mmCIF file as gemmi writes it, N, C-alpha and C atoms, coordinates in Angstrom:
data_model
loop_
_atom_site.group_PDB
_atom_site.id
_atom_site.type_symbol
_atom_site.label_atom_id
_atom_site.label_alt_id
_atom_site.label_comp_id
_atom_site.label_asym_id
_atom_site.label_entity_id
_atom_site.label_seq_id
_atom_site.pdbx_PDB_ins_code
_atom_site.Cartn_x
_atom_site.Cartn_y
_atom_site.Cartn_z
_atom_site.occupancy
_atom_site.B_iso_or_equiv
_atom_site.pdbx_formal_charge
_atom_site.auth_seq_id
_atom_site.auth_asym_id
_atom_site.pdbx_PDB_model_num
ATOM 1 N N . MET Axp A 1 ? 68.86 102.215 100.641 1 0 ? 1 A 1
ATOM 2 C CA . MET Axp A 1 ? 69.72 101.044 100.618 1 0 ? 1 A 1
ATOM 3 C C . MET Axp A 1 ? 70.858 101.279 99.622 1 0 ? 1 A 1
ATOM 4 N N . PRO Axp A 2 ? 72.117 101.046 100.036 1 0 ? 2 A 1
ATOM 5 C CA . PRO Axp A 2 ? 73.241 101.269 99.125 1 0 ? 2 A 1
ATOM 6 C C . PRO Axp A 2 ? 73.2 100.305 97.948 1 0 ? 2 A 1
ATOM 7 N N . THR Axp A 3 ? 73.691 100.793 96.821 1 0 ? 3 A 1
ATOM 8 C CA . THR Axp A 3 ? 73.739 99.936 95.638 1 0 ? 3 A 1
ATOM 9 C C . THR Axp A 3 ? 74.957 99.033 95.721 1 0 ? 3 A 1
ATOM 10 N N . ARG Axp A 4 ? 74.845 97.878 95.158 1 0 ? 4 A 1
ATOM 11 C CA . ARG Axp A 4 ? 75.953 96.922 95.162 1 0 ? 4 A 1
ATOM 12 C C . ARG Axp A 4 ? 76.864 97.208 93.984 1 0 ? 4 A 1
ATOM 13 N N . ARG Axp A 5 ? 78.161 97.199 94.268 1 0 ? 5 A 1
ATOM 14 C CA . ARG Axp A 5 ? 79.145 97.409 93.203 1 0 ? 5 A 1
ATOM 15 C C . ARG Axp A 5 ? 79.564 96.051 92.66 1 0 ? 5 A 1
ATOM 16 N N . PRO Axp A 6 ? 79.83 96.009 91.361 1 0 ? 6 A 1
ATOM 17 C CA . PRO Axp A 6 ? 80.313 94.743 90.787 1 0 ? 6 A 1
ATOM 18 C C . PRO Axp A 6 ? 81.691 94.394 91.353 1 0 ? 6 A 1
ATOM 19 N N . PRO Axp A 7 ? 82.018 93.112 91.422 1 0 ? 7 A 1
ATOM 20 C CA . PRO Axp A 7 ? 83.317 92.681 91.966 1 0 ? 7 A 1
ATOM 21 C C . PRO Axp A 7 ? 84.504 93.327 91.259 1 0 ? 7 A 1
ATOM 22 N N . GLN Axp A 8 ? 84.392 93.559 89.941 1 0 ? 8 A 1
ATOM 23 C CA . GLN Axp A 8 ? 85.5 94.178 89.204 1 0 ? 8 A 1
ATOM 24 C C . GLN Axp A 8 ? 85.76 95.596 89.709 1 0 ? 8 A 1
ATOM 25 N N . GLN Axp A 9 ? 84.707 96.323 90.028 1 0 ? 9 A 1
ATOM 26 C CA . GLN Axp A 9 ? 84.86 97.681 90.541 1 0 ? 9 A 1
ATOM 27 C C . GLN Axp A 9 ? 85.483 97.659 91.935 1 0 ? 9 A 1
ATOM 28 N N . LYS Axp A 10 ? 85.053 96.733 92.758 1 0 ? 10 A 1
ATOM 29 C CA . LYS Axp A 10 ? 85.642 96.608 94.102 1 0 ? 10 A 1
ATOM 30 C C . LYS Axp A 10 ? 87.141 96.323 94.017 1 0 ? 10 A 1
ATOM 31 N N . MET Axp A 11 ? 87.523 95.403 93.119 1 0 ? 11 A 1
ATOM 32 C CA . MET Axp A 11 ? 88.925 95.049 92.958 1 0 ? 11 A 1
ATOM 33 C C . MET Axp A 11 ? 89.73 96.245 92.457 1 0 ? 11 A 1
ATOM 34 N N . LEU Axp A 12 ? 89.198 96.99 91.502 1 0 ? 12 A 1
ATOM 35 C CA . LEU Axp A 12 ? 89.889 98.169 90.991 1 0 ? 12 A 1
ATOM 36 C C . LEU Axp A 12 ? 90.08 99.208 92.1 1 0 ? 12 A 1
ATOM 37 N N . GLU Axp A 13 ? 89.079 99.391 92.951 1 0 ? 13 A 1
ATOM 38 C CA . GLU Axp A 13 ? 89.196 100.33 94.067 1 0 ? 13 A 1
ATOM 39 C C . GLU Axp A 13 ? 90.27 99.88 95.053 1 0 ? 13 A 1
ATOM 40 N N . LEU Axp A 14 ? 90.337 98.605 95.334 1 0 ? 14 A 1
ATOM 41 C CA . LEU Axp A 14 ? 91.374 98.086 96.231 1 0 ? 14 A 1
ATOM 42 C C . LEU Axp A 14 ? 92.773 98.281 95.641 1 0 ? 14 A 1
ATOM 43 N N . LEU Axp A 15 ? 92.925 97.962 94.357 1 0 ? 15 A 1
ATOM 44 C CA . LEU Axp A 15 ? 94.227 98.119 93.709 1 0 ? 15 A 1
ATOM 45 C C . LEU Axp A 15 ? 94.645 99.58 93.645 1 0 ? 15 A 1
ATOM 46 N N . THR Axp A 16 ? 93.714 100.459 93.317 1 0 ? 16 A 1
ATOM 47 C CA . THR Axp A 16 ? 94.022 101.88 93.233 1 0 ? 16 A 1
ATOM 48 C C . THR Axp A 16 ? 94.456 102.409 94.593 1 0 ? 16 A 1
ATOM 49 N N . GLY Axp A 17 ? 93.753 102.025 95.645 1 0 ? 17 A 1
ATOM 50 C CA . GLY Axp A 17 ? 94.137 102.433 96.998 1 0 ? 17 A 1
ATOM 51 C C . GLY Axp A 17 ? 95.528 101.944 97.359 1 0 ? 17 A 1
ATOM 52 N N . PHE Axp A 18 ? 95.855 100.717 96.967 1 0 ? 18 A 1
ATOM 53 C CA . PHE Axp A 18 ? 97.18 100.163 97.231 1 0 ? 18 A 1
ATOM 54 C C . PHE Axp A 18 ? 98.252 100.954 96.486 1 0 ? 18 A 1
ATOM 55 N N . TRP Axp A 19 ? 97.998 101.271 95.205 1 0 ? 19 A 1
ATOM 56 C CA . TRP Axp A 19 ? 98.969 102.019 94.41 1 0 ? 19 A 1
ATOM 57 C C . TRP Axp A 19 ? 99.226 103.404 95.016 1 0 ? 19 A 1
ATOM 58 N N . VAL Axp A 20 ? 98.163 104.05 95.432 1 0 ? 20 A 1
ATOM 59 C CA . VAL Axp A 20 ? 98.305 105.383 96.032 1 0 ? 20 A 1
ATOM 60 C C . VAL Axp A 20 ? 99.118 105.293 97.33 1 0 ? 20 A 1
ATOM 61 N N . SER Axp A 21 ? 98.818 104.301 98.166 1 0 ? 21 A 1
ATOM 62 C CA . SER Axp A 21 ? 99.56 104.171 99.422 1 0 ? 21 A 1
ATOM 63 C C . SER Axp A 21 ? 101.038 103.881 99.156 1 0 ? 21 A 1
ATOM 64 N N . GLN Axp A 22 ? 101.346 103.089 98.154 1 0 ? 22 A 1
ATOM 65 C CA . GLN Axp A 22 ? 102.734 102.794 97.817 1 0 ? 22 A 1
ATOM 66 C C . GLN Axp A 22 ? 103.455 104.027 97.285 1 0 ? 22 A 1
ATOM 67 N N . MET Axp A 23 ? 102.752 104.84 96.5 1 0 ? 23 A 1
ATOM 68 C CA . MET Axp A 23 ? 103.337 106.069 95.977 1 0 ? 23 A 1
ATOM 69 C C . MET Axp A 23 ? 103.663 107.019 97.116 1 0 ? 23 A 1
ATOM 70 N N . LEU Axp A 24 ? 102.733 107.197 98.051 1 0 ? 24 A 1
ATOM 71 C CA . LEU Axp A 24 ? 102.965 108.097 99.174 1 0 ? 24 A 1
ATOM 72 C C . LEU Axp A 24 ? 104.113 107.603 100.048 1 0 ? 24 A 1
ATOM 73 N N . TYR Axp A 25 ? 104.174 106.304 100.269 1 0 ? 25 A 1
ATOM 74 C CA . TYR Axp A 25 ? 105.274 105.727 101.049 1 0 ? 25 A 1
ATOM 75 C C . TYR Axp A 25 ? 106.615 106.009 100.38 1 0 ? 25 A 1
ATOM 76 N N . THR Axp A 26 ? 106.684 105.794 99.075 1 0 ? 26 A 1
ATOM 77 C CA . THR Axp A 26 ? 107.927 105.992 98.336 1 0 ? 26 A 1
ATOM 78 C C . THR Axp A 26 ? 108.358 107.453 98.355 1 0 ? 26 A 1
ATOM 79 N N . VAL Axp A 27 ? 107.398 108.352 98.156 1 0 ? 27 A 1
ATOM 80 C CA . VAL Axp A 27 ? 107.701 109.785 98.185 1 0 ? 27 A 1
ATOM 81 C C . VAL Axp A 27 ? 108.275 110.173 99.541 1 0 ? 27 A 1
ATOM 82 N N . ALA Axp A 28 ? 107.668 109.671 100.612 1 0 ? 28 A 1
ATOM 83 C CA . ALA Axp A 28 ? 108.142 109.989 101.96 1 0 ? 28 A 1
ATOM 84 C C . ALA Axp A 28 ? 109.504 109.347 102.231 1 0 ? 28 A 1
ATOM 85 N N . LYS Axp A 29 ? 109.667 108.082 101.854 1 0 ? 29 A 1
ATOM 86 C CA . LYS Axp A 29 ? 110.902 107.353 102.152 1 0 ? 29 A 1
ATOM 87 C C . LYS Axp A 29 ? 112.126 107.987 101.505 1 0 ? 29 A 1
ATOM 88 N N . PHE Axp A 30 ? 111.973 108.428 100.273 1 0 ? 30 A 1
ATOM 89 C CA . PHE Axp A 30 ? 113.113 108.966 99.547 1 0 ? 30 A 1
ATOM 90 C C . PHE Axp A 30 ? 113.222 110.483 99.617 1 0 ? 30 A 1
ATOM 91 N N . GLY Axp A 31 ? 112.366 111.133 100.411 1 0 ? 31 A 1
ATOM 92 C CA . GLY Axp A 31 ? 112.463 112.577 100.602 1 0 ? 31 A 1
ATOM 93 C C . GLY Axp A 31 ? 112.272 113.379 99.341 1 0 ? 31 A 1
ATOM 94 N N . VAL Axp A 32 ? 111.372 112.926 98.476 1 0 ? 32 A 1
ATOM 95 C CA . VAL Axp A 32 ? 111.143 113.605 97.205 1 0 ? 32 A 1
ATOM 96 C C . VAL Axp A 32 ? 110.756 115.064 97.426 1 0 ? 32 A 1
ATOM 97 N N . VAL Axp A 33 ? 109.921 115.323 98.405 1 0 ? 33 A 1
ATOM 98 C CA . VAL Axp A 33 ? 109.474 116.69 98.666 1 0 ? 33 A 1
ATOM 99 C C . VAL Axp A 33 ? 110.659 117.566 99.063 1 0 ? 33 A 1
ATOM 100 N N . ASP Axp A 34 ? 111.555 117.04 99.878 1 0 ? 34 A 1
ATOM 101 C CA . ASP Axp A 34 ? 112.74 117.805 100.275 1 0 ? 34 A 1
ATOM 102 C C . ASP Axp A 34 ? 113.603 118.142 99.06 1 0 ? 34 A 1
ATOM 103 N N . GLU Axp A 35 ? 113.723 117.208 98.138 1 0 ? 35 A 1
ATOM 104 C CA . GLU Axp A 35 ? 114.544 117.428 96.949 1 0 ? 35 A 1
ATOM 105 C C . GLU Axp A 35 ? 113.938 118.475 96.023 1 0 ? 35 A 1
ATOM 106 N N . LEU Axp A 36 ? 112.614 118.52 95.944 1 0 ? 36 A 1
ATOM 107 C CA . LEU Axp A 36 ? 111.965 119.5 95.072 1 0 ? 36 A 1
ATOM 108 C C . LEU Axp A 36 ? 112.106 120.914 95.621 1 0 ? 36 A 1
ATOM 109 N N . GLY Axp A 37 ? 112.119 121.04 96.931 1 0 ? 37 A 1
ATOM 110 C CA . GLY Axp A 37 ? 112.229 122.353 97.551 1 0 ? 37 A 1
ATOM 111 C C . GLY Axp A 37 ? 110.88 123.001 97.721 1 0 ? 37 A 1
ATOM 112 N N . SER Axp A 38 ? 110.775 123.862 98.701 1 0 ? 38 A 1
ATOM 113 C CA . SER Axp A 38 ? 109.484 124.468 99.026 1 0 ? 38 A 1
ATOM 114 C C . SER Axp A 38 ? 108.996 125.404 97.938 1 0 ? 38 A 1
ATOM 115 N N . LYS Axp A 39 ? 109.893 126.036 97.185 1 0 ? 39 A 1
ATOM 116 C CA . LYS Axp A 39 ? 109.46 126.969 96.138 1 0 ? 39 A 1
ATOM 117 C C . LYS Axp A 39 ? 108.75 126.228 95.009 1 0 ? 39 A 1
ATOM 118 N N . ALA Axp A 40 ? 109.165 125.004 94.749 1 0 ? 40 A 1
ATOM 119 C CA . ALA Axp A 40 ? 108.511 124.225 93.703 1 0 ? 40 A 1
ATOM 120 C C . ALA Axp A 40 ? 107.112 123.821 94.115 1 0 ? 40 A 1
ATOM 121 N N . LEU Axp A 41 ? 106.848 123.812 95.409 1 0 ? 41 A 1
ATOM 122 C CA . LEU Axp A 41 ? 105.542 123.41 95.911 1 0 ? 41 A 1
ATOM 123 C C . LEU Axp A 41 ? 104.821 124.592 96.552 1 0 ? 41 A 1
ATOM 124 N N . ALA Axp A 42 ? 105.029 125.795 96.008 1 0 ? 42 A 1
ATOM 125 C CA . ALA Axp A 42 ? 104.426 127.004 96.582 1 0 ? 42 A 1
ATOM 126 C C . ALA Axp A 42 ? 102.911 126.924 96.528 1 0 ? 42 A 1
ATOM 127 N N . ALA Axp A 43 ? 102.298 127.673 97.412 1 0 ? 43 A 1
ATOM 128 C CA . ALA Axp A 43 ? 100.831 127.695 97.496 1 0 ? 43 A 1
ATOM 129 C C . ALA Axp A 43 ? 100.237 128.213 96.197 1 0 ? 43 A 1
ATOM 130 N N . GLY Axp A 44 ? 98.966 127.893 95.987 1 0 ? 44 A 1
ATOM 131 C CA . GLY Axp A 44 ? 98.265 128.294 94.783 1 0 ? 44 A 1
ATOM 132 C C . GLY Axp A 44 ? 98.015 129.786 94.721 1 0 ? 44 A 1
ATOM 133 N N . PRO Axp A 45 ? 97.277 130.226 93.701 1 0 ? 45 A 1
ATOM 134 C CA . PRO Axp A 45 ? 97.009 131.646 93.51 1 0 ? 45 A 1
ATOM 135 C C . PRO Axp A 45 ? 96.366 132.27 94.75 1 0 ? 45 A 1
ATOM 136 N N . GLY Axp A 46 ? 96.884 133.414 95.147 1 0 ? 46 A 1
ATOM 137 C CA . GLY Axp A 46 ? 96.329 134.104 96.301 1 0 ? 46 A 1
ATOM 138 C C . GLY Axp A 46 ? 96.868 133.606 97.625 1 0 ? 46 A 1
ATOM 139 N N . GLY Axp A 47 ? 97.619 132.532 97.604 1 0 ? 47 A 1
ATOM 140 C CA . GLY Axp A 47 ? 98.161 131.983 98.84 1 0 ? 47 A 1
ATOM 141 C C . GLY Axp A 47 ? 99.403 132.749 99.271 1 0 ? 47 A 1
ATOM 142 N N . MET Axp A 48 ? 99.784 132.544 100.511 1 0 ? 48 A 1
ATOM 143 C CA . MET Axp A 48 ? 100.991 133.188 101.018 1 0 ? 48 A 1
ATOM 144 C C . MET Axp A 48 ? 101.919 132.12 101.558 1 0 ? 48 A 1
ATOM 145 N N . GLU Axp A 49 ? 103.134 132.13 101.084 1 0 ? 49 A 1
ATOM 146 C CA . GLU Axp A 49 ? 104.115 131.169 101.576 1 0 ? 49 A 1
ATOM 147 C C . GLU Axp A 49 ? 104.866 131.808 102.735 1 0 ? 49 A 1
ATOM 148 N N . ARG Axp A 50 ? 104.9 131.104 103.848 1 0 ? 50 A 1
ATOM 149 C CA . ARG Axp A 50 ? 105.634 131.578 105.021 1 0 ? 50 A 1
ATOM 150 C C . ARG Axp A 50 ? 106.818 130.663 105.264 1 0 ? 50 A 1
ATOM 151 N N . THR Axp A 51 ? 107.871 131.242 105.801 1 0 ? 51 A 1
ATOM 152 C CA . THR Axp A 51 ? 109.045 130.44 106.155 1 0 ? 51 A 1
ATOM 153 C C . THR Axp A 51 ? 108.798 129.765 107.494 1 0 ? 51 A 1
ATOM 154 N N . LYS Axp A 52 ? 109.67 128.831 107.817 1 0 ? 52 A 1
ATOM 155 C CA . LYS Axp A 52 ? 109.578 128.158 109.105 1 0 ? 52 A 1
ATOM 156 C C . LYS Axp A 52 ? 109.712 129.173 110.236 1 0 ? 52 A 1
ATOM 157 N N . ALA Axp A 53 ? 110.616 130.137 110.074 1 0 ? 53 A 1
ATOM 158 C CA . ALA Axp A 53 ? 110.818 131.172 111.103 1 0 ? 53 A 1
ATOM 159 C C . ALA Axp A 53 ? 109.563 132.029 111.281 1 0 ? 53 A 1
ATOM 160 N N . GLU Axp A 54 ? 108.892 132.339 110.189 1 0 ? 54 A 1
ATOM 161 C CA . GLU Axp A 54 ? 107.668 133.142 110.281 1 0 ? 54 A 1
ATOM 162 C C . GLU Axp A 54 ? 106.57 132.379 111.026 1 0 ? 54 A 1
ATOM 163 N N . PHE Axp A 55 ? 106.443 131.089 110.729 1 0 ? 55 A 1
ATOM 164 C CA . PHE Axp A 55 ? 105.454 130.288 111.457 1 0 ? 55 A 1
ATOM 165 C C . PHE Axp A 55 ? 105.829 130.181 112.93 1 0 ? 55 A 1
ATOM 166 N N . ALA Axp A 56 ? 107.114 129.993 113.21 1 0 ? 56 A 1
ATOM 167 C CA . ALA Axp A 56 ? 107.56 129.902 114.599 1 0 ? 56 A 1
ATOM 168 C C . ALA Axp A 56 ? 107.194 131.171 115.362 1 0 ? 56 A 1
ATOM 169 N N . ALA Axp A 57 ? 107.381 132.338 114.742 1 0 ? 57 A 1
ATOM 170 C CA . ALA Axp A 57 ? 107.035 133.608 115.385 1 0 ? 57 A 1
ATOM 171 C C . ALA Axp A 57 ? 105.528 133.705 115.642 1 0 ? 57 A 1
ATOM 172 N N . LEU Axp A 58 ? 104.724 133.238 114.699 1 0 ? 58 A 1
ATOM 173 C CA . LEU Axp A 58 ? 103.27 133.239 114.895 1 0 ? 58 A 1
ATOM 174 C C . LEU Axp A 58 ? 102.879 132.347 116.07 1 0 ? 58 A 1
ATOM 175 N N . PHE Axp A 59 ? 103.524 131.185 116.162 1 0 ? 59 A 1
ATOM 176 C CA . PHE Axp A 59 ? 103.208 130.261 117.255 1 0 ? 59 A 1
ATOM 177 C C . PHE Axp A 59 ? 103.608 130.841 118.61 1 0 ? 59 A 1
ATOM 178 N N . VAL Axp A 60 ? 104.761 131.523 118.666 1 0 ? 60 A 1
ATOM 179 C CA . VAL Axp A 60 ? 105.202 132.137 119.919 1 0 ? 60 A 1
ATOM 180 C C . VAL Axp A 60 ? 104.153 133.132 120.404 1 0 ? 60 A 1
ATOM 181 N N . ARG Axp A 61 ? 103.623 133.924 119.481 1 0 ? 61 A 1
ATOM 182 C CA . ARG Axp A 61 ? 102.585 134.895 119.851 1 0 ? 61 A 1
ATOM 183 C C . ARG Axp A 61 ? 101.339 134.214 120.394 1 0 ? 61 A 1
ATOM 184 N N . ALA Axp A 62 ? 101.121 132.964 120.001 1 0 ? 62 A 1
ATOM 185 C CA . ALA Axp A 62 ? 99.952 132.214 120.469 1 0 ? 62 A 1
ATOM 186 C C . ALA Axp A 62 ? 100.273 131.356 121.69 1 0 ? 62 A 1
ATOM 187 N N . GLY Axp A 63 ? 101.504 131.478 122.227 1 0 ? 63 A 1
ATOM 188 C CA . GLY Axp A 63 ? 101.886 130.689 123.392 1 0 ? 63 A 1
ATOM 189 C C . GLY Axp A 63 ? 102.277 129.258 123.063 1 0 ? 63 A 1
ATOM 190 N N . LEU Axp A 64 ? 102.715 129.051 121.827 1 0 ? 64 A 1
ATOM 191 C CA . LEU Axp A 64 ? 103.101 127.716 121.368 1 0 ? 64 A 1
ATOM 192 C C . LEU Axp A 64 ? 104.532 127.732 120.863 1 0 ? 64 A 1
ATOM 193 N N . ARG Axp A 65 ? 105.074 126.523 120.675 1 0 ? 65 A 1
ATOM 194 C CA . ARG Axp A 65 ? 106.404 126.365 120.091 1 0 ? 65 A 1
ATOM 195 C C . ARG Axp A 65 ? 106.276 125.446 118.886 1 0 ? 65 A 1
ATOM 196 N N . LEU Axp A 66 ? 106.88 125.839 117.782 1 0 ? 66 A 1
ATOM 197 C CA . LEU Axp A 66 ? 106.878 124.997 116.591 1 0 ? 66 A 1
ATOM 198 C C . LEU Axp A 66 ? 107.797 123.811 116.843 1 0 ? 66 A 1
ATOM 199 N N . ALA Axp A 67 ? 107.221 122.627 116.929 1 0 ? 67 A 1
ATOM 200 C CA . ALA Axp A 67 ? 108 121.428 117.252 1 0 ? 67 A 1
ATOM 201 C C . ALA Axp A 67 ? 108.576 120.762 116.005 1 0 ? 67 A 1
ATOM 202 N N . LYS Axp A 68 ? 107.764 120.69 114.941 1 0 ? 68 A 1
ATOM 203 C CA . LYS Axp A 68 ? 108.223 119.98 113.755 1 0 ? 68 A 1
ATOM 204 C C . LYS Axp A 68 ? 107.39 120.391 112.55 1 0 ? 68 A 1
ATOM 205 N N . VAL Axp A 69 ? 108.02 120.35 111.387 1 0 ? 69 A 1
ATOM 206 C CA . VAL Axp A 69 ? 107.332 120.59 110.122 1 0 ? 69 A 1
ATOM 207 C C . VAL Axp A 69 ? 107.404 119.301 109.318 1 0 ? 69 A 1
ATOM 208 N N . TYR Axp A 70 ? 106.252 118.765 108.983 1 0 ? 70 A 1
ATOM 209 C CA . TYR Axp A 70 ? 106.181 117.549 108.177 1 0 ? 70 A 1
ATOM 210 C C . TYR Axp A 70 ? 105.88 117.946 106.739 1 0 ? 70 A 1
ATOM 211 N N . LYS Axp A 71 ? 106.803 117.673 105.842 1 0 ? 71 A 1
ATOM 212 C CA . LYS Axp A 71 ? 106.561 117.948 104.431 1 0 ? 71 A 1
ATOM 213 C C . LYS Axp A 71 ? 105.733 116.817 103.854 1 0 ? 71 A 1
ATOM 214 N N . THR Axp A 72 ? 104.862 117.156 102.939 1 0 ? 72 A 1
ATOM 215 C CA . THR Axp A 72 ? 103.988 116.167 102.324 1 0 ? 72 A 1
ATOM 216 C C . THR Axp A 72 ? 104.194 116.163 100.815 1 0 ? 72 A 1
ATOM 217 N N . ALA Axp A 73 ? 103.517 115.289 100.142 1 0 ? 73 A 1
ATOM 218 C CA . ALA Axp A 73 ? 103.599 115.227 98.682 1 0 ? 73 A 1
ATOM 219 C C . ALA Axp A 73 ? 102.589 116.174 98.051 1 0 ? 73 A 1
ATOM 220 N N . SER Axp A 74 ? 102.198 117.184 98.775 1 0 ? 74 A 1
ATOM 221 C CA . SER Axp A 74 ? 101.271 118.194 98.271 1 0 ? 74 A 1
ATOM 222 C C . SER Axp A 74 ? 101.885 119.561 98.505 1 0 ? 74 A 1
ATOM 223 N N . PRO Axp A 75 ? 101.229 120.607 98.064 1 0 ? 75 A 1
ATOM 224 C CA . PRO Axp A 75 ? 101.766 121.947 98.311 1 0 ? 75 A 1
ATOM 225 C C . PRO Axp A 75 ? 101.708 122.354 99.785 1 0 ? 75 A 1
ATOM 226 N N . LEU Axp A 76 ? 101.122 121.553 100.625 1 0 ? 76 A 1
ATOM 227 C CA . LEU Axp A 76 ? 100.941 121.9 102.028 1 0 ? 76 A 1
ATOM 228 C C . LEU Axp A 76 ? 101.893 121.113 102.909 1 0 ? 76 A 1
ATOM 229 N N . SER Axp A 77 ? 102.237 121.704 104.046 1 0 ? 77 A 1
ATOM 230 C CA . SER Axp A 77 ? 103.014 121.011 105.069 1 0 ? 77 A 1
ATOM 231 C C . SER Axp A 77 ? 102.156 120.918 106.328 1 0 ? 77 A 1
ATOM 232 N N . ILE Axp A 78 ? 102.507 119.985 107.185 1 0 ? 78 A 1
ATOM 233 C CA . ILE Axp A 78 ? 101.807 119.835 108.455 1 0 ? 78 A 1
ATOM 234 C C . ILE Axp A 78 ? 102.719 120.379 109.543 1 0 ? 78 A 1
ATOM 235 N N . LEU Axp A 79 ? 102.197 121.32 110.326 1 0 ? 79 A 1
ATOM 236 C CA . LEU Axp A 79 ? 102.984 121.936 111.392 1 0 ? 79 A 1
ATOM 237 C C . LEU Axp A 79 ? 102.552 121.354 112.717 1 0 ? 79 A 1
ATOM 238 N N . GLU Axp A 80 ? 103.526 120.939 113.519 1 0 ? 80 A 1
ATOM 239 C CA . GLU Axp A 80 ? 103.236 120.422 114.851 1 0 ? 80 A 1
ATOM 240 C C . GLU Axp A 80 ? 103.676 121.468 115.868 1 0 ? 80 A 1
ATOM 241 N N . ALA Axp A 81 ? 102.731 121.909 116.684 1 0 ? 81 A 1
ATOM 242 C CA . ALA Axp A 81 ? 103.036 122.902 117.715 1 0 ? 81 A 1
ATOM 243 C C . ALA Axp A 81 ? 102.71 122.321 119.08 1 0 ? 81 A 1
ATOM 244 N N . VAL Axp A 82 ? 103.502 122.738 120.08 1 0 ? 82 A 1
ATOM 245 C CA . VAL Axp A 82 ? 103.289 122.274 121.444 1 0 ? 82 A 1
ATOM 246 C C . VAL Axp A 82 ? 103.214 123.495 122.352 1 0 ? 82 A 1
ATOM 247 N N . PRO Axp A 83 ? 102.5 123.365 123.482 1 0 ? 83 A 1
ATOM 248 C CA . PRO Axp A 83 ? 102.434 124.485 124.423 1 0 ? 83 A 1
ATOM 249 C C . PRO Axp A 83 ? 103.823 124.805 124.984 1 0 ? 83 A 1
ATOM 250 N N . VAL Axp A 84 ? 104.045 126.09 125.234 1 0 ? 84 A 1
ATOM 251 C CA . VAL Axp A 84 ? 105.323 126.522 125.811 1 0 ? 84 A 1
ATOM 252 C C . VAL Axp A 84 ? 105.305 126.239 127.293 1 0 ? 84 A 1
């Protein structure tokens, strides 16, 4: 049986979730990630940073087309690929 959380903890969780969602919205709305540039958000140790053209070439080899790159507020981007 799950333990019951005190009302104060529930309220703090709701407020924290709201703050995080507002931060992500603001970052996306004002293009903060675009302003920082991809080099500032390079992958961690041992990672490999690929350009959009390099990813597009990989997708072509897989029979796909790179449709869009979504930048995020993290070191990662989301790639959208569609069948050719």
